C-alpha angles and dihedrals in degrees: 000000000000091000090052092049096046102034112019092166086071084086089063091062110117094221094054114101098215091182092057092049090049092049092049088053092051091049090049090058087067097052118118093229111093096210090055092049091046091053091048091052089051090051092055094044087056095041101048097060088057095060093101098044100041110052098199090053092048092050094049092047091048092051099038106024093105089064090051092049091049092051091049093049091047090052092049090044092064109286093104133052117273089238089069098056094099090055093051089047089056090057091050090049091050091048091050093047101041105023103030097138091053094041092059090053095047 
């Protein structure tokens, strides 16, 4: 999360597997530890606004966003602690704001 905030062009690096980072983030949303889930939510709320400006991020979100949406809905549906609902809502808001055309398809 901090790397994304401070150096977003890191995601333009050719040796970075953006898909693997995205998938790790999705898996982290399902962890039982609240701080881990909170950090993962923060990661996605920082990542999603960059879909338009960073092509590799946009491509990965386009191809794998359905998995992210599913993980968020599972968390809201009862898999995660109630104290984390605001963080999941922020991801939904970011998806709606920055990936609306894809969100309606997913």
